[in-house]
N, C-alpha and C positions, 0 to 999 in steps of 0.2 A: 519643283526644279532643284528646292536647296538639298529638299530629304533624301532625294538620289546623289546629288554630288557628298553630300556625306556620308552615304550608303559606301560611294565607288570607292571614297577616299580610306575610310575603316577597312574594306576589303583590299585592299593593296595595303595598307599599314599594317594588317593581320597576315598577309605574305609577308611583306620585310622580317615579322619576329621569325614566320616559321623557316624562313631559309637562315637568317641567322644565328637561332638555336642548330640550323644543322651541321652551318659552318664552323659549329664549336668546335665540332666534336675534329672535324679537321685544324683547324688551329690548332687543338693540343698537340698534335701530332701525326695524326695518321698518313696524311697525302704528301706523296711525298718521298716515306721516311721506314727506315729500318726498325726495326722491336728483334728482340730475341724472346722466341717461345723456349719460356726455361719451367714452364710445371702443367702437368698435364692430368685432369683424374676424371673418371667414369664412375659419379657421386651413386655408392648403396651397389656396384656390381664386383669395384678392384680396390681393392688396400693399396696406398701409396702411388709414387708418379707412375700417370700410365705411358711416359713416353719411352723406357725401358720395350714394353711393346708395344709401339709407335716404329720406335728410331732400330738399326740391328745396332748392335754393341754398345745400345747410349751407357756412360757413364758420367749420374747424377757429383754434380758442382763441381765437376772438370772443365774447364773452359776449352780444355781441346775439343770438345763432345757439345757441339749447341749446331742450335737447329735457326736460324734464320728468317723472318720474311720482311722483304721487302715491298712497302706498299705505291705503287706507280699513278702518276695525278691522274691516268687514264684507263681507270677502274681496272688494272692490271697487275697482278702481285706472282710474287716470287718468293719461295720457299728453296731454300739450300743446308741441305745437312752436312755439317763436318763432323769428322769423326780423326780424333787427335788429329788433330787441325788439317786434315785432308780432304779435300771434296768428297763426299762417298753419292750421293746425287742432290739433280735440279731439277725442280717442277715451276711450272706453271699455274696462274688461275687466275681468279676475278675475286670485284673484295667491290659493298658501294655499302651505302648509307641509307634503306628504303627510309628511315628515322632517325632522328635527332640519338639514340642513344642502342643502336640496331647496325650493330654488322654483320649487314650476310655477305659470306665465304665462303668461293669454293679452292680448293688447295689441298694437293694432293691427297692421299688415300683417307686421309682423317680428319678435314675436317670442309665438312656441306653442310651450314646453315645459316638459322637468321641468332646471332648472338648478343645479347644483351649484354652491353656494357656500362662497367664500371670504373670510376675511377680509381687507385687505392691513393696512389704520389702522383710525383709529378710525372713521374715517366712510368709509373707501371700502373695498368689497365685488368681487371677480371671480366673475363667474355664466358659468359655459361648460356646453357642452352638444354633444352626441355629431348630437343630433334634435333639428332646431327647423322648423318647422313658415314656409315665409316665405315669402309670397304675389307677392313680387317678380321671382325668379327661374327659371329653373331648371336643376339637381332642385331642386323644392320643399320636398327636408328636407336641411336640409343642420347639417354642425355651425357655432355660433357661441359665439361670448364674448364679452361687455358688459364693464363697465368704469362703475358707478353711483359717486359720490358722495353725502353727506347735503348735504343744501342749508342752511341754517339760516336 
């Protein structure tokens, strides 16, 4: 009887550790938060910031041109592209955390995959995947790297 009790307690403890580790990323600021996508890279395919390919008229390092992602707490997200401080377009997508360091996101024509998340600084994340469904070029699945920073 003691052995099965301790086994159950151990399983419950492990489950709590796993759940808490998933919440760490959410606590870092994804849940109900706003981020700016400021750089996109296609490793081995394109030199430079690929936002020039993805966003019409994009001007790098100009705050009037930005792509804002809002992560809602119900696994819904939106992407808004501002060009010359005017909303150029807005789209809706989904997000989830299948693992504590993996962001699954389907948003716009540019991001549809499981991205490994690495925290670079307090409010800056590096997202990387080897298989992203990109609906603007061929082949349609490519590796993709994103850099996002929390907007305050």
